[in-house]
N, C-alpha and C positions, 0 to 999 in steps of 0.2 A: 762720480761718473754717471752719465745718463745710461739707464738700463736698456734703452732702445737705440739701435743703429738707424741711420736714415733709410727710408725706403718703404716697402710694402708691409703693412700690418695685415696679414692674411687671416680671414675668418672662415672656419669650416662650419657652415651653418647647416645642421642636419635637415631642417625643414626645406631648405633650398635644394639639397642633394636628392632627397627622396623621390620627388616627381620625375627626376631625370634618371633614376635607377643607378645612381653613382654610389660606390662604396666609400665611406668616410675615410678609411685608412688609406686606400689607394689614392683618393683625392688629395689627402694631406701629404702623402709621399711625393706626389707630382709637384705640389706647391713648394715643398721643402727643397726640391732640387734647385730652386732659385735662391735659397738661403735668405728668406725674408727677415724683416726686423723682428717679427713675432708671429706666432701661430695661435690663434684663439679658437677654442671649440665652443660652439654656441648650440644649445639644445633646449629651446624654450618649450616647456611642457613635457620634456622627455623624462624617462625613468632614471632615477639617480644611479641605479646599479649599471645601467647601460652606459651612462656618461662616465662613470668612474672607470669602467672597463676600457672605454675608448681613450681616456686620458692616460691610463697606465700603459696601454698599447702604444701610444704615440710618444711617450716620454723618452724611450731610448733613441728613437729616430731624431727627435728634436735635440737631444744632448749631442748626438753625433754630428749634427749640422751646426751646432752652436747657436740654435734658435730658441728663445724663450717660449715655453708652452704656457698658455694662459687659460684658466678655467673661467667661464662666464658665470657671474652671479653667485655660484656656490663656493663659499669659503671652505666649508667642510670637505668638499670633494677635492679642492685644491690642496688641502692639507693631507688628505688620505692618499692622493695620487702622487704627492711629492713633486708636483709640477712647478712650484715656486712662485707662481703669479696668479692673481685673481683680478678680474675686472668687474666692478660693481656699477650699477645704475643708480638713479636718484631714488628709486623705490627699494633699494637693497640696503645692506648694512652700511653705515657711515665709515669713513676712513678710521676714525677713532675706535669704533667698535671692532673693526677688522684687526687693528693693532692690539687691542686688548685680548682678542682670541688667539692671535698668532703674530707676535712681534716681528718674526723673521720673514713673514710672507710679504712679498712685494706686490704692489697693487696699483691699478689705474682706475679712474672714475669717469663716467660719461657726464657731460654737462651740456646744457642747451640754451642757457641764457647767461647774460653777463653776471647776474647775481649768483647763479650757481657756480660759475667759473671762479668768481672771487673767493667764495667759500672753499671751493676745492683747492685752489692754489694756496690759500692760507694754511690748509692742513698738510701741504707738501707731500702729496703722494709721489709715486715713482713716475707717473705721467698723468696728464689730463687729456681726455678726448673731448672735442667740441664740434657741435653741429646739430642737425644735418646741414652741411654746406649747400648741398643741392637736394632736390626732391629725391626721395628714396622709396623703394618698394619693399624693403626688408622688414618694415613694421606696419602693423595694421592701423595705428593712429600716430603717425610721426609728428614730432614737433615742427614748428615753422622753420623753413630753411633760413640760414643766416647769410648765405652768399659769401663771396670771397672778401667783401668788405668787412663783414662780421668776423670772418676768420682772421683777417689782418689785424683787427683790433684785439682779438683773443691772443694772437701771436705776440703782440707787444706786451700784454700783461704777463704772459707765460715766460717770456724772456726776462722780464724784470724780476719775476719770482724765482727764476732758475729751475723751472719745471718743464720737461719736454711736453710738447703739444702734439696730439694726434688728431688729424682731420677725419671726420666721419660723415657718411651720408651721401649717396649718389655719385661716388667718385669712380670714374672710368679712365681708361687709358687716354682718351681724348682730353679729359679734364685734368689729368695729372699735372700738366704744366701750370695750371691755374692755382693749385694748392701747394705745390712744391716750395715756393718761396716762404710760406707761412707756417709750415708744420714739419716736424722732424720725420713723421711717418703719416701714412694715410691708410685707413681701414677700408678694405674692399671685400664684398661678398659677391654681388651679381657679376662684377667684371671678371671674376675668375671662372665663371661657369661656361662650359662648352656650349656652342650654339649650333654646330653643324655635325660634329663627329659623334659616332656611337662606338660602343665596345672599347677596346684598347685605345682606339684613336681619340676617344674622349679625353682620356688622361694625358695623352700627348698634347692635345689642345690646351688643357689646363696648365700643363708645364710651360708651354709657350706663352700663355697669357701671364703667368706668374713672373716669368723672366722679364717680359716686356714691361709690366707694371712696376716691378722692383727697380728696373733701370730708369724708367721715366720719372720715378719719385726720388731719384738720387741715391739709390741703393748700390753701394760698392762695398763688398765684404771680402776680407781676406779668408783664405782657406783655413779651416780649423787645424790646430796643431795635431800631429799624429799621436795616437795613444801610445803609452809606453808598453 
């Protein structure tokens, strides 16, 4: 069974939240109201203790919503926090290395070229991310965009391999219909950020954006079963 449901793969990027004065936990709770496909916590250059604390704080809310919690890059913190998922990039541990460290940890990997995609699919991770599909501002030195034609090609390879594909890079509400046919889910950072509201209104705007993006990307989720 695919570990990801269709729809929004939401990313809580601490570097994007800080300039807006947004609290990561409140932001994540607003996003979780849409019950997205996954919630990834991204803290490039952040302190390990801070990230571990954040993952542990978000784990109960993610479990209650039935949403996978994903640690970015840090396999050790994924294990310590018990979040169950880690996402690695091309400069991080390989799929094989992650499995040697923690065979039960589920994982996804970012790819940016056809060669990287082929190697990743052969390793059969729980999902493969591909892109950037469009130009993105979330990285200082992004890889060249692949466009929807490149995503369509990646989709064919992923379907043949039986591995879910996640579209990454520059995906907005307006562009969601372009990627929806080719990917199980789509990762979004900037498209979740509030642009007009402040204070509590900012989190309401985040909530509205998450719901709209999840629906536009094909996200339909059943309510979680009540706890005994």
